[in-house]
N, C-alpha and C positions, 0 to 999 in steps of 0.2 A: 504494500500499499504506499502510495506517495503521501507520507505524513506531512511534510512540509507544504505541499501543495493545498491539501485539505485545510490545514491550519491557516495558512494565507487567506484562502477563499472565505472561511468563517470569520476571520479576523477583518477582512475588508467589508464584508455584509454587515457584520456587528458594528463596525464603527459608522457605516453609513446610517445604519438604524438609530444608533445612538445620537448621531448628529441631527437627524430629523426629529427625534423625541424631545431633545433639548430645546429646540425652537419651535415645535408645533406638535403635530399628531400624524401618525401614519395614515388616518383616513383622508388627510388632504393630499396625500400621494397615490391614492388608488382611484384609477378611473378606468373602468372596463373598455370604454372606446378607444382610449390611448393605447392599451395592452393589445387590443385588436389590430390597431394601425401599425405599431412598432413590431411586436412579436409576429403576427400573421403577415404583415407585409414583407419583414425579412425572411421568413421561412418560404413564403411564396416566391420571392425573388430568386432565392437559391434553388428551389425546385425548379424553376423556369431556367436557371442558368446550368445546372448540373444535371447529368444523367443519373438513372436510377442506380447504376453500378456504383457511383461514387456515395450517393446519398444512403444506401443500404450499409455502408461502412461507418457511418456516424456512431452507432453504439459501440462498434470495435474500437474506434479512436477515443471515445470517452473512456472506455475501460483501459486503454493504453496510457491515457494522460494520469488517471488517479490510481491504476493498479498495473503499472508498467512491467513488461518483461525484463528481467534483470540480465544485464550483460556485463560479465566480469572480464575485463582485459587480461588480468593476471592469469586466469584460468586458460584463456585462449593461448597466451604465451607459453604457459608451462606445458600445455598439450602439444604445441608445435616444437618445443624443445625436445620433448619425449619422442615424437615421431622422428625428429632429426637424428637422435641417437639410435633408434632402431633401424633407420635406414644406413647409417654408417656401420652399425655392428652386424646387421643380419641381411643388409641389401634392400634394395628399393621394393622388390616383390613381397618383402615382409610387411610392407604397409597395407597390403590388400586386407589383411585380417584386421588391423586397426580401423581401417576405412568402413568396413562392414559393421563394425561395433560401435562406430561413431554416431551420436544421435544429432548431431548439427548436420543438416543436409548440405550447407554450403561447404563446410569443412570435408565433409564425405566426398563431394564431388571433386574437390581440389586434390585430395589424396588419391582418388581413381585416376586423375589427370597424370599424376606422377607414376602410378603403377602402369598405366598404358604407354609409358616412355615417350611422352610428348615433349618437345623441346621447349625451353624456357619462353621464347617469344610467343609461341602458340598459346601456352597456359597463360601467360600474362595478358594476353588479348582477350581470351575467353573470360578470365575472372574480372577483368576490367569492364567488359561488356555486361557481364552479370550484376555487377555492382552499380554500373550506371543505370541499368533497366530498374534495379530496386529503387534507386534514388528518384527516378522519374515517376514511378508509380507512387511513392510516398509523397512527393512534392505536389503531385496532382491532387492528392486528398488534402495536404495541408492548406491548399489554395482556397478550399471551402471556408475555412476558418478566417483567412485572411480577408476574403471577399465579404464574409459576414460581418466583420469588424468595421467594415467601410459602409455597408448597406444600412446597419442598425441606426447610426446617427442620422444618416440621410433620412430614413423613415421617420425618425424622431422630429426632424425639422419639417417633414411633410405634415405630420400630425399637428405641430405647432401652427404652420400656415393655415391649415384647416380650421383650427380652433380660433385663430385670429379673424380669419374670414368671416366665420359664423358669428363671432362676437360682434364685430364691426357692422355686419349686415343687420343684425338685431338691435344695434344702438340707436336709440331715438333721442336726437338733441332736445326735443320738446318736453321730454319725460325727466323729471327732476331725479326720480328714483333710478334711472338708468345708469347715472354715473356711480352710484354706490355699488352697483353689480359689476363694475368695470374690473375691479382688482380680483375678484373671483373668478371671472372669465379669463383674465390673463393668466391666472395660477393654473387653471385647468388646461390652457393652451400650452404652457411651457411644460407641464409634466411629461409630455411625449418626448421632448428633448431629453428630459431625465432619463426616462426608459431607454432611450437610444444609446445614451452614454454608458448606462450600467450594462446593457447587453453587449456592447462593443468591447469595454475595457475590463469587465469582471467576468465575462464568460467566453466570448470568441477568442479574443487576444491571449489571455492566459492558457486556455486549452490547446490552441495552436501552437504556442511557445514550448509547452509541455511535450506534445507530440514530436516537435522538432527536435528538442533535446534528446528524447528517446531514440530518435531517428539516428542522430549523430553518433550516439554510444554504440548503436548497431553497426554503423558504417565503419567505425574505428575497429571494431572486432573483425568485421570481414577484410579490412586492410591488413590487419595483423596476420590473418590466415592466408592472405595473398602473398605478403612479403616472406612469411615463414616457408610457404610453398615453394617460392622461387629459390629461397636460400638452400633448401633440401635438395632441389634439382642440381644446384651448382656444387653440392657436396660441401657446404660450409661446416665449419666446426660449431657443435651445439653452443658452446660458450658465446662464440661470435653471434650466432643467430639470437640467442636471449638478449645480449647486450643491443643488437640492432632493433630488435622489436620493442624494447623498453625505451628505446629513443622516440618511438612514435607516441608515447604516452606524455600528458601534460606535466610540466615541470613541478606542479604540486602534487602529482599522484605518488602516493607512497605504497609499496609493495605490501601485500598483506602478509600477516604472520603465517608462516608455513610455506610461501612461495619460495622458489628457488633462489631469487634475488635477495629476499629477506634472510633466508638461512646463510647465504654467502656474506652478508654484512654481519650476522652474528657470529660467524667464524672469525 
């Protein structure tokens, strides 16, 4: 579970509600017509823009945002180092057994490319294409959240304009009581802009960024597999392979206790 994301979302909503309560009441921020314009208009626009194949992935993306798949770069590095040791001690064909037992489909495909005696250029080209295709598919899904964060404020502004137009159309200069209702009418008109901002900056943008972060973690692990595969084909020393793969990690990354690098530092 993405604890920090859930806490951040709850904190943001809680502080907004607290701010509303300190200066007024929640009832003043509830307007069914505004909800219909902003939420319904945003969803309708997204349905109009994107095909069903993308829209049906929204529940999966929500799950990935708050319950992300765990990608551990240290584990991938350690696995590639072990495969490198196996190849050097037992030969390339010994990797076929390891490939059949590998649960990661991308890593399994990479190992089978080694076993099939493909040259490094061909392997690199195939793995690069596979990673690029994954990135394209993911980015086409992320675009929904980016577009939603742009549509929601626009729908809020449309709702505000509708409210202002209706308010001014019903305003009678000869009626002395009409001016007294001007403030309430203006408040109702502006609440749609409020809904649009909340929907854009507390729903669409954070979820899109969470999905993007998880995507980057996955791509990093795929790149580790690719570089490790090419190093195995070249017959590199396992120690060199480990050092090379660890250079791909962020400078702030610390090896987990029990990993080969952490064990070496302990020695």
